[in-house]
N, C-alpha and C positions, 0 to 999 in steps of 0.2 A: 805556566799559564799561557793561554792562547790569546793572540792578538787578533782582533776583528776589524780594526779601523786603520785607515791610511790617513795621512795628513790632509788629503783632499776631501775627506769625509766630514768637513765642517771646521776643522781646526784652523786652516789657513784663513777662512772667512772670519772666524772668531778673533783672529789676531789682526784683522784689517787688511789682509792680502787677497788678491784674486788668484784663481788657480794657476795661471801662467804669468804671474807678476814678475816684471823685470827687476824690481827692487829686491827680490829675494836672491841671496847667494847660497852656495852649497852649505856653508856653515850654519846659516839660519835654518835651512831644511833639516840638517842633521840634529840641531837642537830641538826642532819641532818633533822629529821622529823619536828622539830620546824622551822628551816630556810626555808624548802621547803613549809610548810603551809603559812608562812609569805610571801614568794615570790609569791605564787599563789594568795593570797589576794591582794598583791601589783599590780600584772599584771592585774588581773581582774578589780580592781578599776581604773587602768589607761586606760583600753580599754573602759570600760562602764559597770557599775554595773547592767544594765538591760539586758546584753547579757545572753543568756540561753545556755543550754547544746548543742543544735543543732549547735550553732556557734562554740563553743570550740571543739566539737567532729568532725567537718568537717575536712576531710583529708587535705585540703589546709591550714587550720588554726592550727591544732593540733601540727604538727611538729615545727612550728615557736613558738607557745605557749610554748611548752616543752623546746625549746632552750632558750627562754627568762627567763622562770622560773628557769631553772637550772643555767643560768649565774648569776642571782641575788642571788640565794641560795648559790652558790659557793662563791661569793664575801662576803656575810654575814657570811658564815661559817668561812672563813679565816680572815675576818676583822670585828668582831662583834661590835666593837665600832664605825665603820664608816657606817652609814645607807645610803649609796649611792649605786646606781645601776651602772652597767657597761655601757659603751658607746654602746656596742653591744646590750645589752638588751633594752636600750632606743630606738635605731633604730628599733628593731624588734617590740617593743610596738607601735611605730609610724605607722609602716606598718600594724599591726593588727588593730589598731584604725581606719585606713583608710578603711581596708577591712570591718570592722564592720559597719562603717558609710555608705559604699556603699550598704550594705545589708538592709538598712532602707530606706523607702520612706516617705516623709512628704506629708500628704494629704492637701487638700484645707483648712480644718478646723484647721490645725496646728498639728494634731495628727500624730503619726508615725505608720507605719505598716511594716510588713516584705515584702521584695521585692517579687513581684509576687502575693501578695494577692490582692483581689478585695474587695471593700466596697459594702455592700448590702444595 
């Protein structure tokens, strides 16, 4: 799976740190990077593993994606033994899953194609 976010894309602030906060040490940043990567994998898997860059980089999707990923990563950072995501993140994932499903068209033969594509 692809990673689209860095810890400076909102995770540090979600955790209460400024981008160049002196209170952060390298082990904190490593934990942030690990939880962020795990959260991205979780969200991408929940939405649809066949979604590509064009879906996640779409302006209407990216901000919600970032919000869901940061919510889950923040939860995992503060509660590493509890592998549950936040209610907010679950609702956003549901919305993104619907958006992704709407972007697909099921053809007569059962195959899917991107919305707007024509079969030749």
